[in-house]
TIKOLLO-42194 format. One record per residue (C-alpha): residue in one letter; chain; x, y, z. Coordinates in Angstrom, 2 decimals, always signed. Layout:
<nodes>
 res chain    east   north      up
   a     A       X       Y       Z
...
</nodes>
This chain:
<nodes>
 res chain    east   north      up
   x     A  +22.46   -9.49   +5.79
   x     A  +20.20   -6.47   +6.46
   x     A  +18.99   -5.65   +9.95
   x     A  +15.50   -5.11   +8.55
   x     A  +13.83   -5.70   +5.19
   x     A  +11.21   -3.12   +4.27
   x     A   +8.75   -4.63   +1.79
   x     A   +7.06   -1.82   -0.16
   x     A   +3.75   -2.38   -1.95
   x     A   +2.57   -0.18   -4.85
   x     A   -0.60   +1.81   -5.29
   x     A   -3.21   +0.88   -7.89
   x     A   -2.04   +0.79  -11.49
   x     A   +1.62   +1.29  -10.57
   x     A   +4.79   -0.68  -10.14
   x     A   +7.04   -0.67   -7.11
   x     A  +10.47   +0.16   -8.55
   x     A  +10.21   +3.82   -7.52
   x     A  +10.63   +2.79   -3.91
   x     A  +14.30   +1.96   -4.53
   x     A  +15.17   +5.66   -4.42
   x     A  +13.99   +5.79   -0.81
   x     A  +16.86   +3.60   +0.40
   x     A  +19.41   +6.41   +0.82
   x     A  +17.09   +8.27   +3.23
   x     A  +16.32   +5.32   +5.52
   x     A  +18.28   +4.18   +8.57
   x     A  +21.43   +2.15   +8.11
   x     A  +20.70   -1.55   +7.92
   x     A  +17.27   -1.17   +6.28
   x     A  +16.98   -2.90   +2.91
   x     A  +14.19   -1.74   +0.58
   x     A  +12.38   -4.62   -1.17
   x     A   +9.94   -3.30   -3.81
   x     A   +7.14   -5.82   -4.32
   x     A   +5.79   -5.93   -7.86
   x     A   +2.40   -7.45   -8.48
   x     A   +1.68   -9.29  -11.75
   x     A   +0.89   -7.15  -14.79
   x     A   +3.45   -4.36  -14.33
   x     A   +7.13   -3.56  -14.85
   x     A   +9.18   -6.78  -15.02
   x     A   +5.96   -8.81  -14.68
   x     A   +4.01   -6.98  -17.39
   x     A   +3.29  -10.18  -19.35
   x     A   +1.52  -11.78  -16.37
   x     A   -2.20  -11.53  -15.79
   x     A   -2.95   -9.15  -12.90
   x     A   -4.96  -10.37   -9.94
   x     A   -8.50   -9.10   -9.48
   x     A   -9.04  -10.52   -5.99
   x     A   -7.17  -10.14   -2.72
   x     A   -6.96  -13.82   -1.72
   x     A   -4.75  -15.17   -4.56
   x     A   -2.48  -12.14   -4.28
   x     A   -1.99  -12.83   -0.58
   x     A   -1.29  -16.49   -1.28
   x     A   +1.43  -15.55   -3.77
   x     A   +3.02  -13.06   -1.36
   x     A   +3.09  -15.55   +1.51
   x     A   +4.76  -18.11   -0.73
   x     A   +7.23  -15.80   -2.48
   x     A   +8.49  -13.20   +0.00
   x     A  +11.51  -13.96   +2.19
   x     A  +10.00  -13.37   +5.63
   x     A  +12.31  -15.60   +7.64
   x     A  +15.97  -14.64   +7.10
   x     A  +15.74  -11.18   +8.71
   x     A  +13.22   -9.02  +10.60
   x     A  +10.87   -7.24   +8.20
   x     A   +8.39   -4.39   +7.94
   x     A   +5.65   -3.44   +5.47
   x     A   +4.88   -0.14   +3.78
   x     A   +2.11   +0.38   +1.25
   x     A   +0.31   +3.33   -0.30
   x     A   -3.40   +3.19   -1.22
   x     A   -4.06   -0.35   -2.54
   x     A   -0.57   -1.23   -1.29
   x     A   -1.56   -0.22   +2.23
   x     A   -4.60   -2.48   +2.17
   x     A   -2.49   -5.37   +0.83
   x     A   +0.16   -4.80   +3.52
   x     A   -2.51   -4.84   +6.22
   x     A   -4.20   -8.00   +4.97
   x     A   -0.84   -9.71   +4.47
   x     A   +0.03   -8.99   +8.12
   x     A   -3.29  -10.53   +9.17
   x     A   -2.81  -13.53   +6.86
   x     A   +0.60  -14.19   +8.42
   x     A   -1.05  -14.16  +11.84
   x     A   -3.74  -16.61  +10.68
   x     A   -1.00  -18.94   +9.43
   x     A   +1.08  -18.66  +12.61
   x     A   +3.99  -17.08  +10.74
   x     A   +6.30  -14.25  +11.91
   x     A   +4.77  -10.80  +12.12
   x     A   +6.22   -7.59  +10.67
   x     A   +8.13   -5.37  +13.07
   x     A   +6.14   -2.43  +11.69
   x     A   +3.09   -1.96   +9.48
   x     A   +3.02   +1.45   +7.76
   x     A   -0.05   +2.28   +5.68
   x     A   -0.49   +5.38   +3.55
   x     A   -3.40   +6.96   +1.74
   x     A   -5.98   +4.31   +2.59
   x     A   -8.88   +4.58   +5.06
   x     A   -9.03   +2.27   +8.04
   x     A  -10.50   -0.89   +6.49
   x     A  -13.32   -1.33   +9.00
   x     A  -14.84   +1.98   +7.85
   x     A  -17.36   +2.32   +5.04
   x     A  -16.00   +3.80   +1.78
   x     A  -18.45   +5.89   -0.22
   x     A  -17.03   +5.79   -3.73
   x     A  -18.29   +4.41   -7.06
   x     A  -17.47   +0.90   -8.25
   x     A  -15.95   +1.12  -11.68
   x     A  -13.97   -2.04  -12.43
   x     A  -16.92   -3.68  -14.22
   x     A  -17.74   -0.75  -16.50
   x     A  -17.24   -0.74  -20.28
   x     A  -14.08   +1.05  -21.32
   x     A  -15.64   +4.40  -22.26
   x     A  -17.63   +4.59  -19.01
   x     A  -14.61   +3.37  -17.07
   x     A  -12.43   +6.18  -18.40
   x     A  -15.16   +8.79  -17.92
   x     A  -15.67   +7.78  -14.29
   x     A  -11.92   +7.79  -13.64
   x     A  -11.80  +11.36  -14.92
   x     A  -14.68  +12.44  -12.71
   x     A  -14.04  +10.64   -9.44
   x     A  -10.42   +9.44   -9.29
   x     A   -7.03  +11.13   -9.17
   x     A   -5.65   +9.55  -12.35
   x     A   -3.06  +11.41  -14.40
   x     A   -4.80  +12.92  -17.42
   x     A   -1.81  +12.06  -19.61
   x     A   -2.55   +8.37  -19.12
   x     A   -6.21   +8.75  -20.01
   x     A   -5.51  +10.96  -23.02
   x     A   -2.71   +8.90  -24.58
   x     A   -4.04   +5.74  -26.32
   x     A   -0.71   +3.93  -25.98
   x     A   -0.33   +4.68  -22.28
   x     A   -4.00   +3.88  -21.67
   x     A   -3.68   +0.50  -23.38
   x     A   -0.77   -0.37  -21.09
   x     A   -1.99   +1.10  -17.80
   x     A   -5.77   +0.82  -17.70
   x     A   -6.07   -3.01  -17.63
   x     A   -3.80   -3.10  -14.57
   x     A   -5.64   -0.23  -12.91
   x     A   -8.98   -1.92  -13.62
   x     A   -7.71   -5.15  -12.04
   x     A   -6.39   -3.30   -9.00
   x     A   -9.68   -1.47   -8.55
   x     A  -11.44   -4.84   -8.73
   x     A   -9.33   -6.02   -5.77
   x     A  -10.47   -3.03   -3.74
   x     A  -14.09   -3.18   -4.85
   x     A  -14.51   -6.89   -4.10
   x     A  -12.61   -6.70   -0.81
   x     A  -14.69   -7.56   +2.23
   x     A  -13.32   -6.63   +5.62
   x     A  -13.47   -9.39   +8.23
   x     A  -13.64   -8.39  +11.87
   x     A  -10.62   -9.80  +13.72
   x     A   -8.69   -8.77  +16.84
   x     A   -6.30   -5.84  +16.34
   x     A   -2.71   -6.62  +15.43
   x     A   -0.20   -6.59  +18.29
   x     A   +2.50   -4.64  +16.47
   x     A   +3.55   -1.04  +15.80
   x     A   +1.38   +0.63  +13.18
   x     A   +1.85   +3.97  +11.42
   x     A   -0.77   +5.65   +9.23
   x     A   -0.02   +8.50   +6.80
   x     A   -2.58  +10.64   +4.99
   x     A   -2.95  +13.64   +2.72
   x     A   -4.80  +16.64   +4.16
   x     A   -6.62  +17.13   +0.86
   x     A   -7.09  +13.48   -0.10
   x     A  -10.73  +12.86   -1.10
   x     A  -10.22   +9.11   -0.78
   x     A   -8.96   +9.09   +2.83
   x     A   -9.85  +11.85   +5.27
   x     A   -7.89  +12.51   +8.45
   x     A  -10.69  +10.89  +10.45
   x     A  -10.47   +7.78   +8.28
   x     A   -6.69   +7.68   +8.65
   x     A   -6.98   +8.01  +12.43
   x     A   -9.40   +5.09  +12.33
   x     A   -6.39   +2.81  +11.91
   x     A   -6.00   +3.01  +15.70
   x     A   -8.64   +0.27  +15.91
   x     A   -6.30   -2.11  +14.06
   x     A   -3.44   -2.15  +16.60
   x     A   -3.21   -2.85  +20.30
   x     A   -0.55   -0.11  +20.48
   x     A   -0.76   +3.65  +19.94
   x     A   -0.81   +4.31  +16.19
   x     A   +1.60   +6.91  +14.81
   x     A   -0.50   +9.19  +12.57
   x     A   +1.01  +11.82  +10.26
   x     A   -0.91  +14.03   +7.83
   x     A   +0.87  +15.68   +4.89
   x     A   -0.17  +18.52   +2.58
   x     A   -1.62  +17.46   -0.75
   x     A   -4.08  +15.02   -2.23
   x     A   -4.09  +11.29   -2.75
   x     A   -0.60  +11.21   -4.23
   x     A   +1.08  +13.19   -1.47
   x     A   +3.45  +10.24   -1.26
   x     A   +4.96  +11.46   -4.55
   x     A   +4.39  +15.21   -4.23
   x     A   +5.91  +15.39   -0.73
   x     A   +8.16  +12.37   -1.01
   x     A  +11.05  +13.77   +1.04
   x     A   +8.79  +14.46   +4.03
   x     A   +7.03  +11.09   +3.72
   x     A  +10.30   +9.16   +3.58
   x     A  +11.63  +11.24   +6.47
   x     A   +8.63  +10.33   +8.59
   x     A   +8.96   +6.68   +7.63
   x     A  +12.65   +6.79   +8.57
   x     A  +11.79   +8.34  +11.94
   x     A   +9.20   +5.64  +12.52
   x     A  +11.69   +2.91  +11.66
   x     A  +14.20   +4.38  +14.12
   x     A  +11.72   +3.69  +16.94
   x     A  +12.33   -0.03  +16.30
   x     A  +15.41   +0.06  +18.50
   x     A  +15.25   -3.63  +19.39
   x     A  +15.65   -4.43  +15.67
   x     A  +17.97   -1.73  +14.29
   x     A  +20.31   -1.51  +17.27
   x     A  +21.42   -5.14  +17.03
</nodes>
């Protein structure tokens, strides 16, 4: 039995299996649990969600949140999902995560000035992704990769674009927020805005790089996450 389960949520258009490689750099007793959403990797035949609410309902019903203490980590869309899942657990009177770590996503109470694209016809969708979003050109240029990846990315963007923040009291739990110094989608000010979502001091760390600093500077990101997890002495010291 692990001392702590770390549920890791993917960014838009991606699966979560890459998180497994993080396990060797995390404190002893922490078990990585990659959380795959429908439409990708082992669930590629399933229809992806386009709204937050049914995704949260599935996660509440399917994740093992009772047999061991747990924490959440998510990058970009995954950070928003992790945050809303923590709030949904509170609404339902269920156990709370020992830590919420969000990465590459602005504090949700802040306005985001970016184009809505999920509804666009395919040619406009691709053109707008090229202009405004950090999407690997290889995916957009390869018809086979595009056919596989773009429907999932479109669905994930629909989740973000239809999301409506509801004002609720801050969470009473440790919260860490990571950002990229050159990320056009989440400035340092927007990352620091996460302080409003916790009753406790929020641990903020900025990394070099753009939106995908979590991949480009993975060793440093995982090291910071490991250091943050080690502060949970009441959990990991048992």
